[in-house]
mmCIF file as Biopython writes it, N, C-alpha, C and O atoms, coordinates in Angstrom:
data_model
#
loop_
_atom_site.group_PDB
_atom_site.id
_atom_site.type_symbol
_atom_site.label_atom_id
_atom_site.label_alt_id
_atom_site.label_comp_id
_atom_site.label_asym_id
_atom_site.label_entity_id
_atom_site.label_seq_id
_atom_site.pdbx_PDB_ins_code
_atom_site.Cartn_x
_atom_site.Cartn_y
_atom_site.Cartn_z
_atom_site.occupancy
_atom_site.B_iso_or_equiv
_atom_site.auth_seq_id
_atom_site.auth_asym_id
_atom_site.pdbx_PDB_model_num
ATOM 1   N N  . MET A ? 1  ? 71.212  106.717 136.439 1.0 0.0 1  A 1 
ATOM 2   C CA . MET A ? 1  ? 71.324  106.299 135.064 1.0 0.0 1  A 1 
ATOM 3   C C  . MET A ? 1  ? 71.733  104.825 135.079 1.0 0.0 1  A 1 
ATOM 4   O O  . MET A ? 1  ? 72.508  104.399 135.935 1.0 0.0 1  A 1 
ATOM 5   N N  . LEU A ? 2  ? 71.207  104.054 134.130 1.0 0.0 2  A 1 
ATOM 6   C CA . LEU A ? 2  ? 71.460  102.619 134.079 1.0 0.0 2  A 1 
ATOM 7   C C  . LEU A ? 2  ? 72.345  102.291 132.889 1.0 0.0 2  A 1 
ATOM 8   O O  . LEU A ? 2  ? 72.063  102.695 131.762 1.0 0.0 2  A 1 
ATOM 9   N N  . ASP A ? 3  ? 73.425  101.550 133.151 1.0 0.0 3  A 1 
ATOM 10  C CA . ASP A ? 3  ? 74.288  101.047 132.076 1.0 0.0 3  A 1 
ATOM 11  C C  . ASP A ? 3  ? 73.621  99.791  131.544 1.0 0.0 3  A 1 
ATOM 12  O O  . ASP A ? 3  ? 73.557  98.772  132.231 1.0 0.0 3  A 1 
ATOM 13  N N  . THR A ? 4  ? 73.123  99.871  130.306 1.0 0.0 4  A 1 
ATOM 14  C CA . THR A ? 4  ? 72.369  98.737  129.754 1.0 0.0 4  A 1 
ATOM 15  C C  . THR A ? 4  ? 73.246  97.520  129.511 1.0 0.0 4  A 1 
ATOM 16  O O  . THR A ? 4  ? 72.743  96.396  129.495 1.0 0.0 4  A 1 
ATOM 17  N N  . GLY A ? 5  ? 74.552  97.718  129.321 1.0 0.0 5  A 1 
ATOM 18  C CA . GLY A ? 5  ? 75.448  96.586  129.093 1.0 0.0 5  A 1 
ATOM 19  C C  . GLY A ? 5  ? 75.629  95.736  130.331 1.0 0.0 5  A 1 
ATOM 20  O O  . GLY A ? 5  ? 75.678  94.509  130.244 1.0 0.0 5  A 1 
ATOM 21  N N  . THR A ? 6  ? 75.730  96.382  131.493 1.0 0.0 6  A 1 
ATOM 22  C CA . THR A ? 6  ? 75.965  95.636  132.732 1.0 0.0 6  A 1 
ATOM 23  C C  . THR A ? 6  ? 74.762  95.660  133.665 1.0 0.0 6  A 1 
ATOM 24  O O  . THR A ? 6  ? 74.752  94.984  134.693 1.0 0.0 6  A 1 
ATOM 25  N N  . GLU A ? 7  ? 73.750  96.442  133.302 1.0 0.0 7  A 1 
ATOM 26  C CA . GLU A ? 7  ? 72.558  96.618  134.123 1.0 0.0 7  A 1 
ATOM 27  C C  . GLU A ? 7  ? 72.891  97.076  135.537 1.0 0.0 7  A 1 
ATOM 28  O O  . GLU A ? 7  ? 72.265  96.647  136.507 1.0 0.0 7  A 1 
ATOM 29  N N  . THR A ? 8  ? 73.885  97.955  135.638 1.0 0.0 8  A 1 
ATOM 30  C CA . THR A ? 8  ? 74.236  98.558  136.913 1.0 0.0 8  A 1 
ATOM 31  C C  . THR A ? 8  ? 74.034  100.061 136.797 1.0 0.0 8  A 1 
ATOM 32  O O  . THR A ? 8  ? 74.009  100.620 135.700 1.0 0.0 8  A 1 
ATOM 33  N N  . THR A ? 9  ? 73.894  100.696 137.940 1.0 0.0 9  A 1 
ATOM 34  C CA . THR A ? 9  ? 73.708  102.144 137.916 1.0 0.0 9  A 1 
ATOM 35  C C  . THR A ? 9  ? 75.052  102.839 137.721 1.0 0.0 9  A 1 
ATOM 36  O O  . THR A ? 9  ? 76.093  102.358 138.167 1.0 0.0 9  A 1 
ATOM 37  N N  . VAL A ? 10 ? 74.999  103.971 137.052 1.0 0.0 10 A 1 
ATOM 38  C CA . VAL A ? 10 ? 76.187  104.758 136.751 1.0 0.0 10 A 1 
ATOM 39  C C  . VAL A ? 10 ? 75.890  106.193 137.133 1.0 0.0 10 A 1 
ATOM 40  O O  . VAL A ? 10 ? 74.767  106.670 136.970 1.0 0.0 10 A 1 
ATOM 41  N N  . ASP A ? 11 ? 76.904  106.882 137.645 1.0 0.0 11 A 1 
ATOM 42  C CA . ASP A ? 11 ? 76.752  108.295 137.978 1.0 0.0 11 A 1 
ATOM 43  C C  . ASP A ? 11 ? 76.428  109.064 136.689 1.0 0.0 11 A 1 
ATOM 44  O O  . ASP A ? 11 ? 77.179  108.990 135.716 1.0 0.0 11 A 1 
ATOM 45  N N  . ALA A ? 12 ? 75.324  109.791 136.685 1.0 0.0 12 A 1 
ATOM 46  C CA . ALA A ? 12 ? 74.870  110.493 135.486 1.0 0.0 12 A 1 
ATOM 47  C C  . ALA A ? 12 ? 75.885  111.523 135.015 1.0 0.0 12 A 1 
ATOM 48  O O  . ALA A ? 12 ? 76.120  111.652 133.814 1.0 0.0 12 A 1 
ATOM 49  N N  . VAL A ? 13 ? 76.486  112.251 135.935 1.0 0.0 13 A 1 
ATOM 50  C CA . VAL A ? 13 ? 77.471  113.269 135.555 1.0 0.0 13 A 1 
ATOM 51  C C  . VAL A ? 13 ? 78.676  112.618 134.887 1.0 0.0 13 A 1 
ATOM 52  O O  . VAL A ? 13 ? 79.172  113.114 133.875 1.0 0.0 13 A 1 
ATOM 53  N N  . ALA A ? 14 ? 79.143  111.516 135.446 1.0 0.0 14 A 1 
ATOM 54  C CA . ALA A ? 14 ? 80.288  110.809 134.861 1.0 0.0 14 A 1 
ATOM 55  C C  . ALA A ? 14 ? 79.940  110.277 133.473 1.0 0.0 14 A 1 
ATOM 56  O O  . ALA A ? 14 ? 80.749  110.373 132.550 1.0 0.0 14 A 1 
ATOM 57  N N  . ALA A ? 15 ? 78.752  109.723 133.324 1.0 0.0 15 A 1 
ATOM 58  C CA . ALA A ? 15 ? 78.338  109.190 132.028 1.0 0.0 15 A 1 
ATOM 59  C C  . ALA A ? 15 ? 78.226  110.297 130.988 1.0 0.0 15 A 1 
ATOM 60  O O  . ALA A ? 15 ? 78.675  110.135 129.853 1.0 0.0 15 A 1 
ATOM 61  N N  . LEU A ? 16 ? 77.631  111.416 131.370 1.0 0.0 16 A 1 
ATOM 62  C CA . LEU A ? 16 ? 77.507  112.540 130.437 1.0 0.0 16 A 1 
ATOM 63  C C  . LEU A ? 16 ? 78.869  113.125 130.088 1.0 0.0 16 A 1 
ATOM 64  O O  . LEU A ? 16 ? 79.106  113.510 128.943 1.0 0.0 16 A 1 
ATOM 65  N N  . THR A ? 17 ? 79.759  113.192 131.061 1.0 0.0 17 A 1 
ATOM 66  C CA . THR A ? 17 ? 81.107  113.702 130.812 1.0 0.0 17 A 1 
ATOM 67  C C  . THR A ? 17 ? 81.835  112.816 129.818 1.0 0.0 17 A 1 
ATOM 68  O O  . THR A ? 17 ? 82.465  113.315 128.887 1.0 0.0 17 A 1 
ATOM 69  N N  . ARG A ? 18 ? 81.753  111.500 130.007 1.0 0.0 18 A 1 
ATOM 70  C CA . ARG A ? 18 ? 82.388  110.571 129.059 1.0 0.0 18 A 1 
ATOM 71  C C  . ARG A ? 18 ? 81.790  110.720 127.668 1.0 0.0 18 A 1 
ATOM 72  O O  . ARG A ? 18 ? 82.512  110.704 126.671 1.0 0.0 18 A 1 
ATOM 73  N N  . GLY A ? 19 ? 80.485  110.864 127.602 1.0 0.0 19 A 1 
ATOM 74  C CA . GLY A ? 19 ? 79.827  111.035 126.314 1.0 0.0 19 A 1 
ATOM 75  C C  . GLY A ? 19 ? 80.273  112.310 125.611 1.0 0.0 19 A 1 
ATOM 76  O O  . GLY A ? 19 ? 80.519  112.303 124.404 1.0 0.0 19 A 1 
ATOM 77  N N  . LEU A ? 20 ? 80.377  113.402 126.356 1.0 0.0 20 A 1 
ATOM 78  C CA . LEU A ? 20 ? 80.840  114.672 125.779 1.0 0.0 20 A 1 
ATOM 79  C C  . LEU A ? 20 ? 82.291  114.581 125.330 1.0 0.0 20 A 1 
ATOM 80  O O  . LEU A ? 20 ? 82.646  115.086 124.265 1.0 0.0 20 A 1 
ATOM 81  N N  . GLU A ? 21 ? 83.127  113.941 126.134 1.0 0.0 21 A 1 
ATOM 82  C CA . GLU A ? 21 ? 84.539  113.791 125.751 1.0 0.0 21 A 1 
ATOM 83  C C  . GLU A ? 21 ? 84.666  112.979 124.473 1.0 0.0 21 A 1 
ATOM 84  O O  . GLU A ? 21 ? 85.475  113.302 123.603 1.0 0.0 21 A 1 
ATOM 85  N N  . SER A ? 22 ? 83.877  111.934 124.361 1.0 0.0 22 A 1 
ATOM 86  C CA . SER A ? 22 ? 83.890  111.109 123.149 1.0 0.0 22 A 1 
ATOM 87  C C  . SER A ? 22 ? 83.425  111.925 121.945 1.0 0.0 22 A 1 
ATOM 88  O O  . SER A ? 22 ? 84.009  111.833 120.865 1.0 0.0 22 A 1 
ATOM 89  N N  . SER A ? 23 ? 82.388  112.712 122.132 1.0 0.0 23 A 1 
ATOM 90  C CA . SER A ? 23 ? 81.886  113.557 121.049 1.0 0.0 23 A 1 
ATOM 91  C C  . SER A ? 23 ? 82.920  114.595 120.629 1.0 0.0 23 A 1 
ATOM 92  O O  . SER A ? 23 ? 83.071  114.875 119.440 1.0 0.0 23 A 1 
ATOM 93  N N  . HIS A ? 24 ? 83.628  115.164 121.593 1.0 0.0 24 A 1 
ATOM 94  C CA . HIS A ? 24 ? 84.667  116.153 121.284 1.0 0.0 24 A 1 
ATOM 95  C C  . HIS A ? 24 ? 85.800  115.513 120.476 1.0 0.0 24 A 1 
ATOM 96  O O  . HIS A ? 24 ? 86.303  116.116 119.528 1.0 0.0 24 A 1 
ATOM 97  N N  . ARG A ? 25 ? 86.198  114.299 120.849 1.0 0.0 25 A 1 
ATOM 98  C CA . ARG A ? 25 ? 87.256  113.610 120.093 1.0 0.0 25 A 1 
ATOM 99  C C  . ARG A ? 25 ? 86.802  113.340 118.655 1.0 0.0 25 A 1 
ATOM 100 O O  . ARG A ? 25 ? 87.569  113.529 117.711 1.0 0.0 25 A 1 
ATOM 101 N N  . ALA A ? 26 ? 85.563  112.902 118.498 1.0 0.0 26 A 1 
ATOM 102 C CA . ALA A ? 26 ? 85.035  112.639 117.155 1.0 0.0 26 A 1 
ATOM 103 C C  . ALA A ? 26 ? 84.974  113.938 116.351 1.0 0.0 26 A 1 
ATOM 104 O O  . ALA A ? 26 ? 85.302  113.945 115.165 1.0 0.0 26 A 1 
ATOM 105 N N  . LEU A ? 27 ? 84.563  115.017 116.976 1.0 0.0 27 A 1 
ATOM 106 C CA . LEU A ? 27 ? 84.497  116.303 116.289 1.0 0.0 27 A 1 
ATOM 107 C C  . LEU A ? 27 ? 85.891  116.787 115.906 1.0 0.0 27 A 1 
ATOM 108 O O  . LEU A ? 27 ? 86.082  117.314 114.810 1.0 0.0 27 A 1 
ATOM 109 N N  . ASP A ? 28 ? 86.860  116.614 116.791 1.0 0.0 28 A 1 
ATOM 110 C CA . ASP A ? 28 ? 88.243  116.993 116.477 1.0 0.0 28 A 1 
ATOM 111 C C  . ASP A ? 28 ? 88.750  116.225 115.258 1.0 0.0 28 A 1 
ATOM 112 O O  . ASP A ? 28 ? 89.393  116.806 114.384 1.0 0.0 28 A 1 
ATOM 113 N N  . ARG A ? 29 ? 88.463  114.921 115.196 1.0 0.0 29 A 1 
ATOM 114 C CA . ARG A ? 29 ? 88.895  114.121 114.038 1.0 0.0 29 A 1 
ATOM 115 C C  . ARG A ? 29 ? 88.212  114.601 112.762 1.0 0.0 29 A 1 
ATOM 116 O O  . ARG A ? 29 ? 88.835  114.660 111.702 1.0 0.0 29 A 1 
ATOM 117 N N  . LEU A ? 30 ? 86.936  114.941 112.866 1.0 0.0 30 A 1 
ATOM 118 C CA . LEU A ? 30 ? 86.198  115.424 111.706 1.0 0.0 30 A 1 
ATOM 119 C C  . LEU A ? 30 ? 86.764  116.753 111.205 1.0 0.0 30 A 1 
ATOM 120 O O  . LEU A ? 30 ? 86.922  116.945 109.999 1.0 0.0 30 A 1 
ATOM 121 N N  . VAL A ? 31 ? 87.068  117.663 112.119 1.0 0.0 31 A 1 
ATOM 122 C CA . VAL A ? 31 ? 87.646  118.956 111.734 1.0 0.0 31 A 1 
ATOM 123 C C  . VAL A ? 31 ? 89.017  118.745 111.100 1.0 0.0 31 A 1 
ATOM 124 O O  . VAL A ? 31 ? 89.332  119.370 110.088 1.0 0.0 31 A 1 
ATOM 125 N N  . GLU A ? 32 ? 89.832  117.873 111.683 1.0 0.0 32 A 1 
ATOM 126 C CA . GLU A ? 32 ? 91.149  117.586 111.122 1.0 0.0 32 A 1 
ATOM 127 C C  . GLU A ? 32 ? 91.017  117.028 109.705 1.0 0.0 32 A 1 
ATOM 128 O O  . GLU A ? 32 ? 91.763  117.423 108.808 1.0 0.0 32 A 1 
ATOM 129 N N  . HIS A ? 33 ? 90.078  116.120 109.507 1.0 0.0 33 A 1 
ATOM 130 C CA . HIS A ? 33 ? 89.843  115.539 108.190 1.0 0.0 33 A 1 
ATOM 131 C C  . HIS A ? 33 ? 89.382  116.621 107.204 1.0 0.0 33 A 1 
ATOM 132 O O  . HIS A ? 33 ? 89.837  116.656 106.060 1.0 0.0 33 A 1 
ATOM 133 N N  . HIS A ? 34 ? 88.494  117.484 107.643 1.0 0.0 34 A 1 
ATOM 134 C CA . HIS A ? 34 ? 87.989  118.559 106.787 1.0 0.0 34 A 1 
ATOM 135 C C  . HIS A ? 34 ? 89.123  119.489 106.356 1.0 0.0 34 A 1 
ATOM 136 O O  . HIS A ? 34 ? 89.210  119.856 105.185 1.0 0.0 34 A 1 
ATOM 137 N N  . VAL A ? 35 ? 89.982  119.867 107.283 1.0 0.0 35 A 1 
ATOM 138 C CA . VAL A ? 35 ? 91.104  120.753 106.965 1.0 0.0 35 A 1 
ATOM 139 C C  . VAL A ? 35 ? 92.036  120.079 105.962 1.0 0.0 35 A 1 
ATOM 140 O O  . VAL A ? 35 ? 92.507  120.720 105.023 1.0 0.0 35 A 1 
ATOM 141 N N  . MET A ? 36 ? 92.300  118.795 106.156 1.0 0.0 36 A 1 
ATOM 142 C CA . MET A ? 36 ? 93.183  118.067 105.250 1.0 0.0 36 A 1 
ATOM 143 C C  . MET A ? 36 ? 92.590  118.018 103.844 1.0 0.0 36 A 1 
ATOM 144 O O  . MET A ? 36 ? 93.286  118.292 102.866 1.0 0.0 36 A 1 
ATOM 145 N N  . VAL A ? 37 ? 91.310  117.672 103.741 1.0 0.0 37 A 1 
ATOM 146 C CA . VAL A ? 37 ? 90.671  117.577 102.426 1.0 0.0 37 A 1 
ATOM 147 C C  . VAL A ? 37 ? 90.580  118.952 101.775 1.0 0.0 37 A 1 
ATOM 148 O O  . VAL A ? 37 ? 90.770  119.068 100.564 1.0 0.0 37 A 1 
ATOM 149 N N  . ALA A ? 38 ? 90.294  119.986 102.545 1.0 0.0 38 A 1 
ATOM 150 C CA . ALA A ? 38 ? 90.239  121.341 101.986 1.0 0.0 38 A 1 
ATOM 151 C C  . ALA A ? 38 ? 91.600  121.755 101.449 1.0 0.0 38 A 1 
ATOM 152 O O  . ALA A ? 38 ? 91.689  122.385 100.395 1.0 0.0 38 A 1 
ATOM 153 N N  . SER A ? 39 ? 92.651  121.407 102.162 1.0 0.0 39 A 1 
ATOM 154 C CA . SER A ? 39 ? 94.004  121.731 101.716 1.0 0.0 39 A 1 
ATOM 155 C C  . SER A ? 39 ? 94.345  120.983 100.428 1.0 0.0 39 A 1 
ATOM 156 O O  . SER A ? 39 ? 94.901  121.559 99.493  1.0 0.0 39 A 1 
ATOM 157 N N  . LEU A ? 40 ? 94.006  119.704 100.392 1.0 0.0 40 A 1 
ATOM 158 C CA . LEU A ? 40 ? 94.241  118.917 99.180  1.0 0.0 40 A 1 
ATOM 159 C C  . LEU A ? 40 ? 93.438  119.463 98.007  1.0 0.0 40 A 1 
ATOM 160 O O  . LEU A ? 40 ? 93.950  119.552 96.891  1.0 0.0 40 A 1 
ATOM 161 N N  . ALA A ? 41 ? 92.206  119.822 98.248  1.0 0.0 41 A 1 
ATOM 162 C CA . ALA A ? 41 ? 91.364  120.357 97.178  1.0 0.0 41 A 1 
ATOM 163 C C  . ALA A ? 41 ? 91.939  121.660 96.655  1.0 0.0 41 A 1 
ATOM 164 O O  . ALA A ? 41 ? 91.957  121.892 95.446  1.0 0.0 41 A 1 
ATOM 165 N N  . GLN A ? 42 ? 92.409  122.513 97.558  1.0 0.0 42 A 1 
ATOM 166 C CA . GLN A ? 42 ? 92.990  123.781 97.138  1.0 0.0 42 A 1 
ATOM 167 C C  . GLN A ? 42 ? 94.228  123.543 96.277  1.0 0.0 42 A 1 
ATOM 168 O O  . GLN A ? 42 ? 94.408  124.197 95.250  1.0 0.0 42 A 1 
ATOM 169 N N  . ASN A ? 43 ? 95.072  122.618 96.691  1.0 0.0 43 A 1 
ATOM 170 C CA . ASN A ? 43 ? 96.265  122.297 95.906  1.0 0.0 43 A 1 
ATOM 171 C C  . ASN A ? 43 ? 95.885  121.670 94.569  1.0 0.0 43 A 1 
ATOM 172 O O  . ASN A ? 43 ? 96.455  122.014 93.534  1.0 0.0 43 A 1 
ATOM 173 N N  . TYR A ? 44 ? 94.924  120.752 94.593  1.0 0.0 44 A 1 
ATOM 174 C CA . TYR A ? 44 ? 94.499  120.071 93.372  1.0 0.0 44 A 1 
ATOM 175 C C  . TYR A ? 44 ? 93.877  121.064 92.391  1.0 0.0 44 A 1 
ATOM 176 O O  . TYR A ? 44 ? 94.173  121.022 91.197  1.0 0.0 44 A 1 
ATOM 177 N N  . LEU A ? 45 ? 93.027  121.947 92.880  1.0 0.0 45 A 1 
ATOM 178 C CA . LEU A ? 45 ? 92.352  122.902 92.004  1.0 0.0 45 A 1 
ATOM 179 C C  . LEU A ? 45 ? 93.316  123.947 91.454  1.0 0.0 45 A 1 
ATOM 180 O O  . LEU A ? 45 ? 93.011  124.618 90.468  1.0 0.0 45 A 1 
ATOM 181 N N  . GLY A ? 46 ? 94.487  124.088 92.094  1.0 0.0 46 A 1 
ATOM 182 C CA . GLY A ? 46 ? 95.471  125.034 91.626  1.0 0.0 46 A 1 
ATOM 183 C C  . GLY A ? 46 ? 96.309  124.524 90.467  1.0 0.0 46 A 1 
ATOM 184 O O  . GLY A ? 46 ? 97.024  125.306 89.840  1.0 0.0 46 A 1 
ATOM 185 N N  . PHE A ? 47 ? 96.240  123.223 90.163  1.0 0.0 47 A 1 
ATOM 186 C CA . PHE A ? 47 ? 97.020  122.671 89.054  1.0 0.0 47 A 1 
ATOM 187 C C  . PHE A ? 47 ? 96.458  123.142 87.719  1.0 0.0 47 A 1 
ATOM 188 O O  . PHE A ? 47 ? 95.244  123.263 87.553  1.0 0.0 47 A 1 
ATOM 189 N N  . THR A ? 48 ? 97.341  123.402 86.781  1.0 0.0 48 A 1 
ATOM 190 C CA . THR A ? 48 ? 96.918  123.710 85.416  1.0 0.0 48 A 1 
ATOM 191 C C  . THR A ? 48 ? 96.790  122.395 84.664  1.0 0.0 48 A 1 
ATOM 192 O O  . THR A ? 48 ? 97.742  121.617 84.604  1.0 0.0 48 A 1 
ATOM 193 N N  . ARG A ? 49 ? 95.650  122.149 84.107  1.0 0.0 49 A 1 
ATOM 194 C CA . ARG A ? 49 ? 95.409  120.895 83.385  1.0 0.0 49 A 1 
ATOM 195 C C  . ARG A ? 49 ? 95.604  121.096 81.891  1.0 0.0 49 A 1 
ATOM 196 O O  . ARG A ? 49 ? 95.211  122.122 81.336  1.0 0.0 49 A 1 
ATOM 197 N N  . HIS A ? 50 ? 96.199  120.134 81.262  1.0 0.0 50 A 1 
ATOM 198 C CA . HIS A ? 50 ? 96.329  120.096 79.818  1.0 0.0 50 A 1 
ATOM 199 C C  . HIS A ? 50 ? 95.604  118.859 79.322  1.0 0.0 50 A 1 
ATOM 200 O O  . HIS A ? 50 ? 95.415  117.901 80.072  1.0 0.0 50 A 1 
ATOM 201 N N  . ALA A ? 51 ? 95.202  118.877 78.072  1.0 0.0 51 A 1 
ATOM 202 C CA . ALA A ? 51 ? 94.397  117.782 77.525  1.0 0.0 51 A 1 
ATOM 203 C C  . ALA A ? 51 ? 95.072  116.426 77.671  1.0 0.0 51 A 1 
ATOM 204 O O  . ALA A ? 51 ? 94.387  115.422 77.867  1.0 0.0 51 A 1 
ATOM 205 N N  . ASN A ? 52 ? 96.407  116.368 77.581  1.0 0.0 52 A 1 
ATOM 206 C CA . ASN A ? 52 ? 97.090  115.079 77.644  1.0 0.0 52 A 1 
ATOM 207 C C  . ASN A ? 52 ? 97.695  114.779 79.016  1.0 0.0 52 A 1 
ATOM 208 O O  . ASN A ? 52 ? 98.456  113.821 79.153  1.0 0.0 52 A 1 
ATOM 209 N N  . ASP A ? 53 ? 97.374  115.572 80.021  1.0 0.0 53 A 1 
ATOM 210 C CA . ASP A ? 53 ? 97.879  115.324 81.378  1.0 0.0 53 A 1 
ATOM 211 C C  . ASP A ? 53 ? 97.189  114.117 81.995  1.0 0.0 53 A 1 
ATOM 212 O O  . ASP A ? 53 ? 95.999  113.885 81.783  1.0 0.0 53 A 1 
ATOM 213 N N  . ASP A ? 54 ? 97.951  113.362 82.753  1.0 0.0 54 A 1 
ATOM 214 C CA . ASP A ? 54 ? 97.396  112.256 83.524  1.0 0.0 54 A 1 
ATOM 215 C C  . ASP A ? 54 ? 97.599  112.610 84.995  1.0 0.0 54 A 1 
ATOM 216 O O  . ASP A ? 54 ? 98.566  112.167 85.615  1.0 0.0 54 A 1 
ATOM 217 N N  . LEU A ? 55 ? 96.707  113.392 85.542  1.0 0.0 55 A 1 
ATOM 218 C CA . LEU A ? 55 ? 96.819  113.875 86.921  1.0 0.0 55 A 1 
ATOM 219 C C  . LEU A ? 55 ? 95.894  113.061 87.808  1.0 0.0 55 A 1 
ATOM 220 O O  . LEU A ? 55 ? 94.685  113.009 87.585  1.0 0.0 55 A 1 
ATOM 221 N N  . ARG A ? 56 ? 96.489  112.414 88.835  1.0 0.0 56 A 1 
ATOM 222 C CA . ARG A ? 56 ? 95.703  111.613 89.766  1.0 0.0 56 A 1 
ATOM 223 C C  . ARG A ? 56 ? 95.990  112.076 91.181  1.0 0.0 56 A 1 
ATOM 224 O O  . ARG A ? 56 ? 97.094  112.529 91.483  1.0 0.0 56 A 1 
ATOM 225 N N  . VAL A ? 57 ? 95.008  111.964 92.036  1.0 0.0 57 A 1 
ATOM 226 C CA . VAL A ? 57 ? 95.161  112.292 93.448  1.0 0.0 57 A 1 
ATOM 227 C C  . VAL A ? 57 ? 94.819  111.045 94.240  1.0 0.0 57 A 1 
ATOM 228 O O  . VAL A ? 57 ? 93.788  110.416 94.001  1.0 0.0 57 A 1 
ATOM 229 N N  . GLU A ? 58 ? 95.689  110.681 95.190  1.0 0.0 58 A 1 
ATOM 230 C CA . GLU A ? 58 ? 95.437  109.530 96.044  1.0 0.0 58 A 1 
ATOM 231 C C  . GLU A ? 58 ? 95.390  110.002 97.490  1.0 0.0 58 A 1 
ATOM 232 O O  . GLU A ? 58 ? 96.157  110.880 97.886  1.0 0.0 58 A 1 
ATOM 233 N N  . PHE A ? 59 ? 94.500  109.428 98.270  1.0 0.0 59 A 1 
ATOM 234 C CA . PHE A ? 59 ? 94.362  109.760 99.676  1.0 0.0 59 A 1 
ATOM 235 C C  . PHE A ? 59 ? 94.918  108.615 100.508 1.0 0.0 59 A 1 
ATOM 236 O O  . PHE A ? 59 ? 94.650  107.446 100.227 1.0 0.0 59 A 1 
ATOM 237 N N  . TYR A ? 60 ? 95.682  108.948 101.519 1.0 0.0 60 A 1 
ATOM 238 C CA . TYR A ? 60 ? 96.271  107.961 102.416 1.0 0.0 60 A 1 
ATOM 239 C C  . TYR A ? 60 ? 95.863  108.278 103.847 1.0 0.0 60 A 1 
ATOM 240 O O  . TYR A ? 60 ? 95.736  109.443 104.224 1.0 0.0 60 A 1 
ATOM 241 N N  . GLU A ? 61 ? 95.661  107.246 104.626 1.0 0.0 61 A 1 
ATOM 242 C CA . GLU A ? 61 ? 95.407  107.432 106.047 1.0 0.0 61 A 1 
ATOM 243 C C  . GLU A ? 61 ? 96.634  108.074 106.674 1.0 0.0 61 A 1 
ATOM 244 O O  . GLU A ? 61 ? 97.755  107.838 106.224 1.0 0.0 61 A 1 
ATOM 245 N N  . ARG A ? 62 ? 96.437  108.877 107.700 1.0 0.0 62 A 1 
ATOM 246 C CA . ARG A ? 62 ? 97.523  109.599 108.360 1.0 0.0 62 A 1 
ATOM 247 C C  . ARG A ? 62 ? 98.638  108.651 108.813 1.0 0.0 62 A 1 
ATOM 248 O O  . ARG A ? 62 ? 99.817  108.971 108.659 1.0 0.0 62 A 1 
ATOM 249 N N  . GLU A ? 63 ? 98.282  107.494 109.367 1.0 0.0 63 A 1 
ATOM 250 C CA . GLU A ? 63 ? 99.297  106.564 109.865 1.0 0.0 63 A 1 
ATOM 251 C C  . GLU A ? 63 ? 100.173 106.045 108.725 1.0 0.0 63 A 1 
ATOM 252 O O  . GLU A ? 63 ? 101.388 105.926 108.880 1.0 0.0 63 A 1 
ATOM 253 N N  . ARG A ? 64 ? 99.561  105.738 107.586 1.0 0.0 64 A 1 
ATOM 254 C CA . ARG A ? 64 ? 100.331 105.239 106.444 1.0 0.0 64 A 1 
ATOM 255 C C  . ARG A ? 64 ? 101.219 106.348 105.880 1.0 0.0 64 A 1 
ATOM 256 O O  . ARG A ? 64 ? 102.376 106.100 105.540 1.0 0.0 64 A 1 
ATOM 257 N N  . ALA A ? 65 ? 100.696 107.546 105.780 1.0 0.0 65 A 1 
ATOM 258 C CA . ALA A ? 65 ? 101.488 108.673 105.286 1.0 0.0 65 A 1 
ATOM 259 C C  . ALA A ? 65 ? 102.668 108.932 106.208 1.0 0.0 65 A 1 
ATOM 260 O O  . ALA A ? 65 ? 103.754 109.268 105.735 1.0 0.0 65 A 1 
ATOM 261 N N  . ALA A ? 66 ? 102.480 108.784 107.504 1.0 0.0 66 A 1 
ATOM 262 C CA . ALA A ? 66 ? 103.566 108.973 108.463 1.0 0.0 66 A 1 
ATOM 263 C C  . ALA A ? 66 ? 104.629 107.896 108.263 1.0 0.0 66 A 1 
ATOM 264 O O  . ALA A ? 66 ? 105.822 108.198 108.288 1.0 0.0 66 A 1 
ATOM 265 N N  . ARG A ? 67 ? 104.213 106.642 108.065 1.0 0.0 67 A 1 
ATOM 266 C CA . ARG A ? 67 ? 105.176 105.563 107.828 1.0 0.0 67 A 1 
ATOM 267 C C  . ARG A ? 67 ? 105.979 105.803 106.564 1.0 0.0 67 A 1 
ATOM 268 O O  . ARG A ? 67 ? 107.152 105.436 106.490 1.0 0.0 67 A 1 
ATOM 269 N N  . LEU A ? 68 ? 105.355 106.416 105.570 1.0 0.0 68 A 1 
ATOM 270 C CA . LEU A ? 68 ? 106.042 106.710 104.306 1.0 0.0 68 A 1 
ATOM 271 C C  . LEU A ? 68 ? 106.899 107.966 104.393 1.0 0.0 68 A 1 
ATOM 272 O O  . LEU A ? 68 ? 107.618 108.300 103.451 1.0 0.0 68 A 1 
ATOM 273 N N  . GLY A ? 69 ? 106.820 108.670 105.539 1.0 0.0 69 A 1 
ATOM 274 C CA . GLY A ? 69 ? 107.634 109.869 105.745 1.0 0.0 69 A 1 
ATOM 275 C C  . GLY A ? 69 ? 107.095 111.103 105.039 1.0 0.0 69 A 1 
ATOM 276 O O  . GLY A ? 69 ? 107.855 112.026 104.746 1.0 0.0 69 A 1 
ATOM 277 N N  . TRP A ? 70 ? 105.787 111.134 104.759 1.0 0.0 70 A 1 
ATOM 278 C CA . TRP A ? 70 ? 105.202 112.243 104.028 1.0 0.0 70 A 1 
ATOM 279 C C  . TRP A ? 70 ? 104.667 113.351 104.929 1.0 0.0 70 A 1 
ATOM 280 O O  . TRP A ? 70 ? 104.236 114.390 104.428 1.0 0.0 70 A 1 
ATOM 281 N N  . LEU A ? 71 ? 104.684 113.159 106.224 1.0 0.0 71 A 1 
ATOM 282 C CA . LEU A ? 71 ? 104.166 114.170 107.144 1.0 0.0 71 A 1 
ATOM 283 C C  . LEU A ? 71 ? 105.325 114.923 107.785 1.0 0.0 71 A 1 
ATOM 284 O O  . LEU A ? 71 ? 106.395 114.366 108.032 1.0 0.0 71 A 1 
ATOM 285 N N  . ASP A ? 72 ? 105.087 116.184 108.043 1.0 0.0 72 A 1 
ATOM 286 C CA . ASP A ? 72 ? 106.108 117.012 108.707 1.0 0.0 72 A 1 
ATOM 287 C C  . ASP A ? 72 ? 106.285 116.604 110.139 1.0 0.0 72 A 1 
ATOM 288 O O  . ASP A ? 72 ? 107.101 117.190 110.851 1.0 0.0 72 A 1 
#
């Protein structure tokens, strides 16, 4: 297998392993994001709305929420 960035040969198994590991990390982040949004949606949809309510939902990145002390 050829690394197009350096034009050197790379062990195919190592390259495929790195690619799979990267894909797994991306999938883990996607699943984590999905669970978070599903949880927020469930909580949001559970609110009782009244005509004069001003209900807003804001999304924060995990790092910012952690800095604000909002994560367990």
